[in-house]
Each structure stands twice: as structure tokens, then as C-alpha cells.
N, C-alpha and C positions, 0 to 999 in steps of 0.2 A: 548291759545287754549280753545275752548269751550268743557268742559267735557260733556260725554255722559250719561245723567241720564234719568230715566224713573219712572213713578209713580208706586208704588207697589200696584197694584189692586191685592189682595192677590191670586186669583186663578192663575195668572201668576207666580208669584215668591214665591218660598220657601215653602209654609207652609201647611202642612196638619198634624195635630196631633190629635189623638183620634177622628177621625170623626165618626158621628153616621150615619148609612145607613138610606137612605130615606125609605127603606122598611118597617120601623116601623110605618110609617104614613099611615093610612087607607085612601082611597079615599072616601070622602063623598059627598052625594048629598043633595037634599032638599034645605031648605031656605039658602040664602047666608050668610055666617058667617060675623061677624062685621069686622075682620081683613082685609077682601078684600078691604074695602075703607078706613080703618083707622087701621093700623097694631098695634098701640099702644093702641087700645082700648081693645085688647085681652093680650097684653104683656106689663108689667110694663117696662116703659122706664128707670127706675133707675136701674134695674136688667138686662135687655136684650138690645141687639141690633137686630133688626128685620126688614125684608124687604120681600116684596111679589113679585112675577113674575106670569106671565101668558103665555099660549101657546096652540097650537092646540092638544097637547098630554101632558101627565104627565111629560115626560123627559124634554121637552121644558120648561114647566112652572117651574120646579125645577132649571134647569139651569139659567133661568132668575132670579129666586129668589136669588140664590147665587151671581149672577152678581150684582144685586141690593144691596145685602148685602156688597159686596166688595166696592161699590161705597160710602158707609158710610166713609171710610177712605180718600177718594178723592185723591188729588195730594200733600197733606201735608206729606204723607210718601213716601220718595224717597230714592233709594240707587243707587250708581253709577253702571252702566250696567257691567263694568269689575269686579267690587268687587263681584256683585251678581253672576256672572258666575263663578268666582274662588271659592266662598264660596260653591256654589252647587256642583262643581266638587270635592272639598275637601271632601264633604259629600258622594257623590257617590263612591269616591275612597277609602273611610274609614279612612281618615287622622284624623278625630276627635275621632275615637273609643278609642284609647289608653288614651285619656284625660278625658273621661267621666266615672263617678264612678257608677251611679245608673243604674239599669235595665230600669226604666221608661225614664230616659233621654237618654239612648242608643237608646231606641225605638223611642223617639221623634226626636233626631237628625238624625237617619237613614231615617225617613219618611219626613223630612224637604224638600228634594229635589223634592218631588211630586209637581205637579202643578194642580191637578185636584179639589181640595176642599179648603175650608176655615179652618182655625184652630178652632177646637172644634164646628163647625157649624153643624146643623142638620135641616132637614125639619121636621117641627112640624106638619103641617096639609096640606092636599091637598083637594080642593073642585071642583067638576065638575058641571057645570051649566046645565047639561043634554041637552045641545044643541051642542056647538062646542068649548067650551073653558075650559081649566083646569087652576086653581088657586093654587099656593103654597106658604107657608110662610117659610122663612129660618130664623133661630133664633141662636144667640150664647149668652152664658151667660158671662157678662163682667167679673166677679170675676174669673172664671175658666180660661178664656183667659189671663187675667192679671197674674194669677199665672203661667201658662206655659210660657209665654213670659219672666216673671221674671227669671224662671229657665234657660231658654235659654241664658238669658243676662249673668247670673252668670257663666254658662259653658264657654261662650266665654271670659269672664273676667279672668276665671281661667286659660284658655289656654294662653291668652296674658300674664299673670304673668309668666307662665312657659317659654314661649318664651323669655321674657325679661331676665329671670334668666340664660337661655342658652347663650344669647348674652354677658351677663356680664363675662362669663367664657373665651370667646375669642372675643374681640371687633375688631380683625384685620382679621377676615376671611369672606369669601362670604357666609358661612353658617349662620353667624349672619345677613347678609343683607337679606337672604331668610326668616330668622326668623322674621325680622322686617317687611318685605313686607307682611308676612302672618298676623302678628299682625295688620298691617294697614288695611288689608281686613276685619278682625273680627271687628275692631273698627268702621269701616263703616257700617257693618251689625248691630252692636249694636245701632248705631245712629237711624236706623230704628225701631229696637225693642223698644227703648225708646219712639219714637213718637206714636207707637201703644199703648203702656201702658198709656201714657199721655192722648191720645185721648179718651181712655176708662175710664179715671178718676183715674187711679192708680198713684202711685209715685215710682220713682227710687232713690236709695241712692248710687249707685256706683260711684266711683271717679277715674276710670281708665282714662288715657290720651286719647285725640281724636286722630283720624287717622293721622293728620298732623305731630304730634310729632314723630311718628314711621317713617314717611317718611323722616323727617329731620335727624332722627338718622341713617337711612340706607344710606342717601346721605353723611353723615359725614364719615361713614366707608369707603364708596366707594372712597371718595376724599382722604383718608388717605392710600389708597392701590394702588399705581401706578403700572402699568403693563409694563413689558419690552417687546419690540417688536424686534424679531430677523428674518429677512427675507433674505435668501441667493439667490443670483442670481436675484436680483430685477432689475427692470429697472427705473432709475431715482427716486427711492423710491416710485414708484407708488402703489405698493402692500402694502408696509409698511404703507403709508399714509392712504390707505383705511381701514386697520385694526385699525389704531389710531382713525379714524373718528367713527367706530363702538363702540369703547369703550368710546370715548369722548361723544357720544350721550346719554350714560348712566351715564355720570358724572366722569368717570374715567380720571386720568392723565396717560400719557403714556411717556416712554423714549425709544429711539432707541439705541440698543447695538449691538455689532458684534458677540457676542457669549454667550451661556448660562453661562459659567464661569465668564463672565464680568457683569453679571446681579446681582443687588444689591436688588432686590425685590423678594416678595414671589411669586407673579404670573407672569407668563412668556407666551407670545404668540410666539411660534417658527414655522417658515414656510420655506419651500424649494420649489423652482421652477425648473422645467425641460422643457425647450423649444427646440423643435426639428423639422426640416423640414420634411414634409410628401409629398411622391411622388404619384401623381395620374395620371397615363399615359393617355394621350388623353385629359385631362383637361387643358385649356389654363391658368388658374390661378395657382399661387404658394400658397401652404398651409403650415401652421405650426400648431404643436400641443402643447398645453400647459397643464401641470400637476402640480397642486399645492396641497401640502400635508401640513397641519398644525395642531398643537395641542395647546390648552390652558391649561397650567399646574399650579398646586400648588407645588411649589419647596419645601416647608416645608414637605408636605406629600408625595412627589415624585409621584404625582398622576396626570393623565390626566383628566382634567375636561371636555373639549369639544374637540373631534375629529372633523377635518373638511378637506374635500377634494374636489378638482374640476378638471375636465378635459374637454377640449374643443379643437375642430380643426376649424381653420378659414382661409380663403383664400383671396387673392388679387392679383393684378397684379405684385407686387413686394414682395420680402421676408421681406423687412423692414415693409411694411404695413400689411402683414400677421401676423408678430409678434406683431405689434402695436395692431391690432384687438384682438389678443389672450389676451394681457393684459387688453384691454378695457373690454372685457366680463368677465374676472377674477375680475376686480374692481367691475362690476356690481353685480356679484354673491356674493362677500363679503359683499357688501352693503345691499343686500336682505337677502341672506341665512345665512351667518355667524352672522350677526346682530340680526336676528331672533332667532337663536340658543342660542346666549348669553342672550338675553332678556328672552327667555323661561327658560333658566337655572335658572336665578336669581329669577324667579317667580314660580318655580315649587313648588308643594303643599305638599311637604313632607320633611319639615325640620327636621333634626334629633335632637330629644330633650331627 
């Protein structure tokens, strides 16, 4: 499967920290400043990253300058689309707040989800040629950006360490799987942070494992926690089989049992089916109604993890075929809806630590 990646041209993804308003830059006229043709004639390349932009008005010139500044990082800085989306949502939802200690980093973390500006970037100067074009120069100080990204890297590493400690307390729970999935997300974002630091000439000394490690650990826990499947009033095992597929696609082993008392696993999927004929006077077809009610449970905690239900009415020229259609649409709904609920549960962004 081809993974969905995209370049992190910084205005798009993640990062606005301590941005300086362009309002501080006065629009100048007169002779053309040297930075218009050679930006590093005015800004020391060893200290700054700088880029120019132009446009019909000041706003367009500044936006183009920020875009040009972003292109400095090119396509060498990438993050998986799903990881970027999950990380951003975690920040928006406040998931990171309880793991961040300093006021500065709390502010930085909260503003990371913005997509409007570059980290630490500012418009230093704006020049108008007194005819039809504005020019702007966007600048960021390498040392300051390295400092902030290094702090963000440390924050994520600290969270990962806490997540791993939580996993060690109970390596046979889906809560641990959620912790490891979130650790994987943070590790992927950290790969991006390191790239940015390296591009700017900085160094990183962290030794946290890469994202693949956390995925392997999550898969190991999943494989060690089989799910008992119990379906009453099934037809030829069709519904039981579809639930089993939904779990198998995420790496679970499943076992079919007749009752909850016979289950020997911590996690149980229990479902019941009610199939009944429906009378529709005047309609030449014969109809059946199916109601499926299921729950995915943690037997150790006596807790329902995922409730699930489905109701449909289907018709055909015979009762058998009407019933068959009911089971077919139920299978399809399990494949789509229940599988999605299960996947979303495992990847929810609030593991309890």
C-alpha cells in the first residue's frame, strides 16, 4: 500500500509559534533596497533564513514572501498525512495540555495547530516601487527556530515516555494499544521536527525509538488479545463471519463461542439478531425487517467499549430472498460502519495516562 505523504511547507502544517506581526515593518519607498535582488546581501546567511516576495499590494507581497520562505525546507521535510491530522486534532482537543509543564510550551503547543504563518517568522521590511509593485522580505532566525523545535521535540518525547510507562502497567489492554498508536503519531511528527532542526544546522540528541517500533508493539498486544464472537440467531454464520473480518483487518484473532459464559477472553463481541416479516398491504413484494444489536465489551472491567446497532427493511418476491437481503445489507453495514467504529476507537486521541 502506498502511504499518503505530503511535504510540510510550513504554512500548511502545524506551526505558528511566537509569530511577529508584519505591522512592525514600515512600507518604504525611494531607492530599491539591496535585498530585493539579493536577499542575503542584507541578512547574514549564517544567522537567518530569508526570502522575498512581491505583489500588487502589501498583503500579497508578504504572503508570497512567507511562501518563498517555506520553500527553503522543500520536500525534504515530510510527515504522513494521517499522523499530521491526528497530531493537529490532539492539540485542538487539548490532549497535550496535561503533559506540558511550562507556560511557554503550553502556549507553543496550543498555537501549533494554526496554519497561517511560519514558526518564528516575521516580515522585516516592505518596499514599494512607487508604481505598481510591493516587495517584502520574510526572515526567521535559525537559532531561535532550532530552540523552539528542540523544545517541541522534547515535549513529544516526554509524552511518549509517559505513554510507554502506561503500557507497561497493563500490556493486555486496548488502552495500551491506543497509547502506542498515539506514541507512533508523536514519533512521526518528531521525525519532521528533527529534519527541520537539521536543515537549519542544529543537532538532536534524543534516542527515542522510531514510529515503526510503537506500531509493532501495538500489533503484538492486539495479536495477544483474541476476541470472542457470540451471535444469536445468525444465518450460516454470516454475521459472525463479518464481525470476525472487521477484527481480523486490524490484526485481531477471533474465536466463535455460544455464550458469554463460555468465553475465555477479555474482549467479547456479543450480538443478537431479530428477523421478522413485514406486511405492506398493496405491495406485491414480501418484506422482512432485521434488527441487529451488538456490543463490544471488556469483560475484565464489565464495560461496553463500542455499542452498535443496525435496522433495515428489505423486500423481494419470496420471504427467503427478503430475509437474505436483510442479512446482506447487515453484512455490508458491519463491514463499513462497525469496522470504522472499531478503528476510530483504537485511534482515539485521549489515552488515559
